[in-house]
C-alpha positions in Angstrom: -77.1 -1.7 -3.0 -80.8 -1.4 -3.8 -82.2 -4.3 -5.8 -85.3 -4.5 -7.9 -88.5 -5.6 -6.3 -88.8 -9.4 -6.1 -85.0 -9.9 -6.3 -84.4 -13.5 -5.1 -81.1 -15.4 -5.8 -82.5 -18.6 -4.3 -85.3 -18.8 -7.0 -84.0 -16.9 -10.0 -80.8 -17.8 -11.7 -80.3 -14.4 -13.2 -80.6 -12.9 -9.7 -78.0 -15.4 -8.5 -75.6 -14.2 -11.2 -76.2 -10.6 -10.1 -75.5 -11.5 -6.5 -72.5 -13.5 -7.3 -71.1 -10.7 -9.5 -71.4 -8.3 -6.6 -69.8 -10.7 -4.2 -66.9 -11.4 -6.5 -66.4 -7.7 -7.2 -66.4 -6.8 -3.5 -64.0 -9.6 -2.6 -61.5 -8.1 -5.0 -62.0 -4.6 -3.7 -63.1 -3.3 -7.1 -65.5 -0.4 -7.8 -68.4 -0.5 -10.2 -66.4 1.7 -12.5 -63.4 -0.7 -12.4 -65.6 -3.6 -13.6 -67.2 -1.4 -16.2 -63.8 -0.6 -17.6 -63.1 -4.3 -17.7 -65.9 -4.9 -20.1 -65.6 -1.5 -21.8 -68.9 -0.3 -20.4 -70.1 2.4 -18.0 -70.3 1.8 -14.2 -74.1 2.3 -14.5 -74.5 -1.0 -16.4 -72.7 -2.9 -13.7 -75.0 -1.3 -11.1 -78.0 -2.4 -13.1 -76.7 -5.9 -13.4 -76.0 -6.3 -9.7 -79.4 -4.8 -8.8 -81.2 -7.3 -11.1 -82.5 -4.6 -13.4 -80.6 -6.0 -16.4 -78.9 -9.2 -17.3 -75.2 -10.0 -17.6 -74.4 -10.5 -21.3 -72.5 -13.6 -22.5 -69.7 -11.5 -24.1 -69.2 -9.6 -20.8 -69.2 -12.9 -18.8 -66.3 -14.1 -21.0 -64.2 -11.0 -20.2 -64.9 -11.2 -16.5 -64.1 -14.9 -16.3 -60.8 -14.3 -18.1 -59.8 -11.3 -16.0 -60.6 -12.9 -12.7 -59.3 -16.4 -13.7 -62.7 -18.0 -13.1 -62.5 -20.5 -15.9 -66.0 -20.5 -17.4 -67.9 -19.7 -14.2 -70.0 -16.8 -15.3 -70.2 -18.1 -18.9 -71.8 -21.3 -17.7 -74.3 -19.5 -15.4 -75.4 -17.2 -18.2 -75.7 -20.1 -20.6 -77.9 -22.0 -18.1 -80.0 -19.0 -17.3 -80.7 -18.3 -21.0 -81.6 -21.9 -21.7 -83.6 -22.5 -18.6 -87.3 -21.9 -18.1 -88.0 -19.1 -15.6 -91.0 -20.3 -13.6 -91.8 -16.6 -12.7 -91.4 -15.4 -16.3 -94.9 -14.0 -16.5 -94.5 -12.1 -13.2 -91.3 -10.6 -14.5 -92.9 -9.8 -17.9 -95.9 -8.1 -16.2 -93.5 -6.0 -14.0 -91.5 -4.9 -17.0 -94.6 -4.1 -19.0 -96.0 -2.0 -16.2 -92.8 0.1 -16.0 -92.0 0.4 -19.7 -91.5 3.9 -21.2 -91.7 2.3 -24.7 -93.6 -0.7 -26.0 -93.1 -2.1 -29.5 -95.7 -4.9 -30.2 -95.9 -7.2 -33.2 -98.9 -9.5 -33.1 -99.7 -12.3 -35.6 -102.6 -14.1 -33.9 -104.6 -12.0 -31.4 -105.4 -8.4 -30.5 -102.6 -7.5 -28.0 -103.6 -8.1 -24.4 -103.0 -4.4 -23.5 -105.6 -3.4 -26.1 -108.2 -6.1 -25.6 -111.8 -5.2 -24.5 -113.5 -7.0 -21.7 -115.7 -8.9 -24.2 -112.8 -9.9 -26.4 -110.9 -11.2 -23.4 -113.8 -13.2 -22.1 -114.5 -14.7 -25.5 -110.8 -15.8 -25.8 -110.9 -17.5 -22.4 -114.2 -19.2 -23.2 -112.8 -20.5 -26.5 -109.9 -21.9 -24.6 -112.2 -23.9 -22.4 -111.6 -21.9 -19.2 -114.6 -22.7 -16.9 -114.4 -19.5 -14.9 -112.8 -16.8 -17.0 -113.6 -13.9 -14.7 -110.3 -13.9 -12.7 -108.3 -13.9 -15.9 -110.5 -11.1 -17.3 -109.9 -8.9 -14.3 -106.2 -9.6 -14.3 -105.8 -8.7 -18.0 -107.8 -5.5 -17.6 -105.7 -4.6 -14.6 -102.5 -4.9 -16.8 -103.9 -2.2 -19.0 -103.5 0.4 -16.3 -99.9 0.9 -17.5 -101.3 2.6 -20.6 -102.9 5.4 -18.6 -100.2 6.1 -16.0 -98.2 9.3 -16.0 -96.2 9.8 -18.0 -97.8 7.5 -20.6 -95.6 5.0 -22.4 -95.0 5.4 -26.1 -96.6 2.5 -27.9 -96.0 1.2 -31.4 -98.2 -1.6 -32.5 -98.1 -3.6 -35.8 -100.8 -6.2 -36.4 -101.3 -8.8 -39.1 -104.5 -8.1 -41.1 -105.9 -11.5 -40.0 -105.9 -10.3 -36.4 -108.6 -7.8 -37.0 -110.6 -10.0 -39.4 -110.7 -13.2 -37.4 -114.0 -13.2 -35.4 -113.5 -13.6 -31.7 -116.9 -13.7 -30.0 -119.9 -12.0 -31.5 -120.0 -9.3 -34.1 -120.8 -6.8 -31.4 -117.7 -7.8 -29.5 -115.6 -7.4 -32.6 -117.1 -3.9 -33.4 -116.3 -2.8 -29.9 -112.8 -4.2 -30.1 -112.0 -2.6 -33.4 -113.4 0.7 -32.2 -111.0 0.4 -29.2 -108.1 0.1 -31.6 -109.2 3.1 -33.7 -109.5 5.2 -30.6 -106.2 4.1 -29.2 -104.4 4.8 -32.6 -105.6 8.4 -32.4 -103.7 9.1 -29.1 -100.6 11.2 -29.5 -98.4 8.5 -27.8 -99.7 5.6 -29.9 -99.4 4.1 -33.4 -101.2 1.2 -34.9 -100.3 -0.1 -38.3 -101.4 -3.2 -40.2 -99.5 -5.6 -42.4 -101.8 -6.6 -45.3 -102.0 -10.1 -46.7 -100.6 -8.6 -50.0 -97.3 -8.1 -48.1 -96.6 -11.8 -48.7 -93.7 -13.5 -46.8 -91.9 -11.5 -44.2 -89.9 -12.0 -40.9 -93.0 -11.5 -38.8 -94.5 -14.8 -39.9 -92.2 -16.5 -37.4 -94.3 -15.3 -34.4 -95.5 -12.5 -32.2 -93.2 -10.5 -29.9 -93.1 -7.4 -27.7 -90.1 -5.2 -27.0 -90.3 -3.5 -23.6 -88.0 -0.6 -22.7 -87.4 0.2 -19.1 -84.8 2.8 -18.0 -83.2 2.6 -21.4 -82.8 -1.2 -21.4 -84.8 -3.5 -23.6 -86.3 -6.9 -22.8 -88.3 -9.0 -25.4 -91.3 -11.1 -24.7 -91.5 -13.8 -27.4 -94.9 -15.5 -27.6 -95.2 -19.3 -27.8 -98.1 -21.8 -27.4 -98.6 -22.6 -23.8 -96.4 -19.7 -22.6 -93.7 -17.4 -23.9 -90.2 -16.6 -22.9 -88.2 -13.5 -22.0 -85.2 -12.6 -24.1 -82.7 -10.4 -22.3 -79.4 -11.0 -24.1 -78.4 -7.8 -25.9 -77.4 -9.6 -29.1 -80.7 -11.3 -29.4 -82.6 -8.2 -28.5 -80.8 -6.3 -31.3 -82.2 -8.9 -33.7 -85.7 -8.3 -32.5 -85.3 -4.6 -33.0 -84.2 -5.2 -36.6 -87.1 -7.6 -37.2 -89.6 -5.0 -35.8 -88.2 -2.5 -38.3 -88.4 -5.0 -41.2 -92.0 -5.8 -40.3 -92.7 -2.0 -40.3 -91.3 -1.8 -43.8 -94.1 -3.9 -45.2 -96.9 -2.4 -43.0 -99.4 0.1 -44.2 -99.0 3.8 -43.2 -101.0 5.0 -40.2 -103.8 6.6 -42.3 -104.2 3.5 -44.5 -104.2 1.3 -41.5 -106.9 3.4 -39.9 -109.0 3.1 -43.0 -108.7 -0.7 -43.0 -109.7 -0.8 -39.3 -112.8 1.3 -40.0 -113.8 -0.8 -43.1 -113.3 -4.1 -41.2 -115.3 -2.8 -38.2 -118.2 -1.9 -40.5 -118.3 -5.4 -41.9 -119.1 -6.8 -38.4 -122.9 -6.0 -38.5 
């Protein structure tokens, strides 16, 4: 069976779960479809789990453990994988981001990395005390290649008003950055909306996140100080989908958001 690039059961617990699921299935002489029937899902889901493209859900681990008399074997592995820190989380995040057909981004603090200009990126790294920011600047700009590949991903972005008003670098850097947002929002595959301060309290105040859709499966990157985490459990992902919609409910329409972007850009003289 073909596995995803970088598949490594010796270093990644999710990959170990995938390899162990396949081993246990083959030992029992079961087809992918048979295991799919066991958890009331299609064979294609089992194939994606075993290849490392998606993660085994806790609810499915319970059914497999019970059917195969494994005690709590897969349940424990899934629990530990969800609780543990994946040392290669950013590599996985970047890979998913580059292959996403859809991106839904909510940002509370910064312009999203995929939309940052070179000047904005350099100003961020400089403010963080990075002595030589150039490597980081090049790496972040390289990530943005995913926005121009064919076919282009569909991108929905929602930003807090403070993101576009907080100066990062010089006024010139901010004008360039906001103009970049205005140009991106005009693309047929893109949408940028703003949540005004007048929206008051809403679920987005808990933090930034990004929903990445690859081959119909969602993974969430939840931002955190010093490094984020990847959310791959279907139940948790469903919550982020709802939260993104709720944030959208308090965001300005596209035209009003564009007007706010233009007015804010004009204030950076």
